[in-house]
Steps between C-alpha positions, in 0.01 A plus 500: 500500500587868491799450735610208281477720190705769673764246603529370144543851363770586755665160460566581133777741601675264741840348416530243221527213750128533570398529133422127447261506797340818370454346155346187652255708706404718203451213257302299755270797561475563125398139438236511774364833377478382139328180612230695684456731201462204264235353730319834497507498118354150499226603742429811293437302183350173626314573823217732600671581830862522612551228765818661629301813583251302706731264689855630483490877506839511671661334196360772274616770743852359537582392146256656253519847657813538712717248315415647161561853631844392622599385151377830361742675738784262407474548123748794483760275669463217251797630300852567630444874535186635664264596215184684611429548129381140487233574758399818320476299179270240656272768645493666156400175329219444751377858459501476120327162506227611742441832324473365146304194611241742637506727193484213250237312696280805542506589130528163327418235761233250397611164638518452876825369650366346824154650544415312820798664672548837331207590269672806353817329382504390136725291278551802274608708798740231615660472154518877458671543835739214427596640159579843643690340789723323246564833329584647839753218540662604172518862617647398836777309323617824340446728800602269785726240343646240742348218294457439128195573287348151509558474873298817554225378268473168684506684834220729380291196402559333838417814698191590294364144488546416867406853601161452334458167678588666830230760442245225429600304811461810713155562348400141578622528859299821548188335359553202727537732799195701386686832499531761229837647594808351664538801730396856574837679505464607135135603445389456140787263420381190686784494751877458480474132408279591203782720370772242566333165431640461149861578576501304828384183325735546203810579711613144588458388138710797386762420767512138377553624144786728608656213696488272196653774283788544743554124520520445123701815423 
């Protein structure tokens, strides 16, 4: 999958004659990645265990992790001119959401969000993080531009909402695997995946939103 991701990234700069094939490959991969993510959301809410994790680990590895990471890398190219500011904006929204979800939940949290999966997460924390993420979207409209105010607000909602779900899915996978951390490269932080789970899961949904914006504009 990594070689395929590299080919798709390089292919983007090839002559226009190859562009239809590139678009077909990207949209096919996007559809497959979103489908797997939707199944993971269903399993998160409805089932005690994630069947894909037990029987089809390669699907999670290829689409949930690598496929989603590819769309994160492709986001700056979603407009005509390369815009790394879009990627910085998405990271900023995730950081604001995670930080204020923790602060709000720690100080005001009373109602558990999904206690069987993540006992420390609360509804108050989720709403506090989401509210501040929306404000971050407003700020990014003025500092980054590229898109209008409401587009940034909707993007902030998508990134914060699906980012939180991604964090919960990762927590459920770790519980199912009976491990505390996803890796040992970053001691005290749970591993690289623990730092990137939110943005990796949210990336294909954000890419889909950008694609729709470009199509209707």
